[in-house]
N, C-alpha and C positions, 0 to 999 in steps of 0.2 A: 929669387922669389921663394917665399917661405913654403915649407912642406905642409901639406894638408892630407892627413891619412883618413880616408872615409871610414866611418863606422856603420853607417846605415845607407844602403843602396836599394833603390826601387827599380826593378826590372819590368818594363812594359812589354807584354807579350799577348798575342792573340790578334785582336783587331778583326776587321770584317773583309779583308781581301781574300783572293783565291788562295793565298798562302798562309791562312790562319793556322792550320795544323803544324806547318813547318815553324812558324813563329813560336808557337807554344813549346815545341821541342827545343828550339834554340834558347828560349828564355829559361827553360828548366836547366839546361846545361850551364848557362851563365850563373844562375842562382846557386846550383850545387858547387860550382867551382869557387865562387866567392865565399860561400859558407865554409868551404874547406880551409879558407884563409882566416877564419874567425870573424867574418863580416856578417852583420845582421842584414838579411836580404828579404824583401817582399816582392812577390810576383803579382802584377796587377794587369787586368785587361783594361785598356783605355775606355772610359765611359764618361757620362755626363758629370760624374762626381770627382773625376781625376784632378782637375785644377784646384778644387777646394781642398782635396785630400793633400796635395803637395804643399799648398799654402799652410796647412795646419801642421803637417808632420815635418816639413823642411828637411828632406833627406840630404845627405852630403852629395849624392850624385844619383842621376837617373840614367838607366841604360835602355834606350828605345830598341828593343829586339823585335821590331815589327817589320815584316817583309811586305812587299807590295806598296801600293800608293799610301796606305795609312801610316807607314813609317818612313818611307824613302823619298816621297815627293817634296819634302821640305816643310809641309804645312804644320805638322805637329812640332817640329823643331823650332819653327818661328814662334809658336805659342809658348814653348818652354823658355825661349829667350825673353819674351815679354813678361813671363811670370818670374824671371830672375832665378832660373833653375840651372844648376850645373848638370850637363849631360854628356855622355860618351858619343862620339861620332861627329860627322860633318854638321856644320851650321846649315840652316835652312836654305840659303841661297845656293850654296855649293851642292847640297843634296839634290835640289831641283835640276841643276845643270847635269849632274851625273845620271839622274833618273831619265832625262830626255836623251835618248840614244843619239839622234842626229846632232844635238847641241854638243854632247860629249865628244863625238867624233870630230866635229869642227874644231873644238878647243885643243884636242891632242894633236890633230894635224897641224895646227898653228905653231906647235913647238917642235915640229919636225918628225913626229912619229908616223909610221905607215898605218893606214887604215883602209879597208877595202872600199872601192868606189861604190856609190849607193844612190838611191832615189827615195825621197820621202813622198808618200802619196796618201792624201786624205780619202776617206770613204766617199765623201760628197763629190770630189773631183773624179774619182774612179767611176762613180755612177753617172755623173752629169755628162762626161765626155764619151760615154759609151764603153762599157767594160771590155767588150771584144776588141775595140780599137786600141784601148790602152794596153791590154795584154799583148797584142801583136807588136806594138811599138816597143814595149819593154823587152820582150823575148828577142826581137830582131836586134835591138841596140846593144844589149849586154852580150848576146851571142854565146852563152855558156851557162854552167850551173849557177844557181842563185841560192841565197838564204833569205827567207821572208819572215819578218817578226814584227810584233807591235812596237811602236816607237817608245812606249812606256810599259814597264812590266818586268818580271823576273822569273827565275826558275824554269826558263825555257817554255813557258806557257804561251801558246799561239805561235811557236816557231816551227817553220817547215824548211826542209832541205829540198830543193827543186833541181833535179839533175836534167830534166827535159822541160824547159819553160813553156814550150809550145803546147805541151800536153797537160802539165800539172800546175802551172802558175795560178790558174783561176782558183783551184781548191786551196792553195796556200794563202791567197789573198783573203778568201772567206774565213779561213782559220785565224789569221791575224786580226781581222776585224771583229772577231768574237770577243777579243780581249781589250781592244782599244780602237778608236775611230781614225787613227793614223797608222799607216804601215811603213816599215823600212824595207826596201828591196835592195839587197846587198850582193855584190859579186862574191861567190864562194871561193875562199882561199883553201887550197889543199895543203895539208901538212899535219903537224902534231899539235893537238889542242892542249894548252897549258893555262893554269891560273897562277898568278903571283900575288900573294897576300902581302900587304904593307902594314906595318905597325909604327906608331910614334908615341912613345911614352914621355916625350918632352925633350929628347935630344936630337930630333930630326927624324924623318921617315927612313925606315929600314925595310928592305925587301927580304921576305922569308924564302926558303928554297922553293923553286917552282914545282908545282904538282902537275904531273902529266895525267891526262884523262883518256881512258880507253874504254868506252862503253861496249858491252858485249853485243848490243844490237847494231852498233855503228853510229848511233845517234844519241847524244847526251840529252835525253828528254827529261821531263819532270820525273817520270818513273825511274829512269836511270840515275837521277841525282839522289833520290831519297829512299830507294829500296835497296837494302843491303844485298850485295852480290851481283847487282846489275851492271856495275862498272868497276874496272880495275884502275887503281890509282898507283902511280909510281912517284915516290918522293925520296930524293930529288928526281926530277924528270930525266928521262934517258936521252939527254941532248948533250952535245959537247960543252965543255966548261965555258968557252968563249961565247957560245950562244946563250947559255944560262946567264952569264954576266950581262949580255945585251938585253935579255928579257927583264932582268932585275932593274937595270938602269931605265928601261922603258916604263916599267911599272911605277918607279919613283917619279919619273917625269910626268906621267899621266896623273898620278895622285896629286902632285904639286900643281899642275896646270888646271885641274878641276877645283882646286882650293879645298881639298879634303883634309881631315885631321883624324888622329888617333888610329883608325883602322880602315882598310878598304881591301877589296879583291879586284884585281885587274885581269881580264881574260884576253888571251892572245891565241892566234894560230901561228906556229913557226913553220915557214915554208921551207922548201928544199934548199934554198940558199942561206938559211939561218936567220932570215929577217923575221922579227916578231911583229905581227899585224894586230893592232888594237881592235878589239871587238866591242867591249863595253866595260863599265866599272860598276861595282856594287858598294854602296856606303854601309850596308848592313849584311855582310857575308853570312851565309847559313852557318849555324853552329850546332848542327845535329851530329849524331854518331856517324853519319856518312858524309859529313861536310868537309871541305878542303881546308878551312882555316885551322881547325885543331890538328889536322894531319901535318900541315906545314909547320906549326909550332913544335910538334913532336920531333919532326925531322931536324929542326934547328936546335934541338936540345933544351927547349923552354918548357917549363911547367905551366900548364894552361891556367891553373888557379893564380899563380904568381903574375902572369901577364895580364889576366883580366883585372886583377887588383891594381896593377900598375896603370892600366888604362883608366880605371876609375879615379886613381890619384891624379892623373894628368887632367882629367875632366874637372876635378874639384879645384885644381890650381888655376884653371882658365878664368880670365876676367869675365864677369857677367855682361851680357849685352844690355839688358834692362830696357827701359822705355826711352827711346830717343826723342 
């Protein structure tokens, strides 16, 4: 396949999700990194003029640095395909699967990865069957600590750790339903929290060194993710080499099973036995000054600007989907 070096890249940042500010910060880091490689970069907020603008300017590649539903649920990516635009990251169908946490768990379990047992519960069912009855059944059935989160969303928004389900599950369900109308109730796995970022610039997916996450508060919340000093990161993670290798293999397996491309971040808990338990996948990892992806690139000895340019080159080489 012929090489195509992009000269003009449009970074989409902002949007209207709860993670707008994070997206703007990620978009600026991408733009600055590409500019350092001599690329002409424009940062745009997606709006009603975007499609006409892309048709007129015809950039070599677009990077949707949009967090939350506006950039990760697949809708925008499907439109970029229809518009005949080269872009960085997962195609629309794969993004939608990764965005839906229960669907992603089912797919990775299908290729043999461990993922915590869970229950998916809509707000309507929770209400119609009687919240008290449902809460009691869940607490009795799981019989231990839980994690409750919206089935769609990112940056730990709406996520609660529930050590005593009989006392605190109700509040956790309400918190999750604030962000989405379907909640995922998942058995809590105790262990080391790590993220493994995957990149593919055309030669196949490669796992970067695992990043260990140690929030000062004990909870990797939205604040712990994006406020400097709230979380300690260890790269590479402080785990045995064999466990790190297993986590890397699991990340590539998850990336492949979900049909992702170019880049992803796969989140795990490593239990006491060294098993990586899949939690979720992100098709647009955060790229702020406190994010894991740049940390992992640095640990691998990669220049961020060079990698970002290589990802744009990979996107520009991809065949266009167009109108079927």
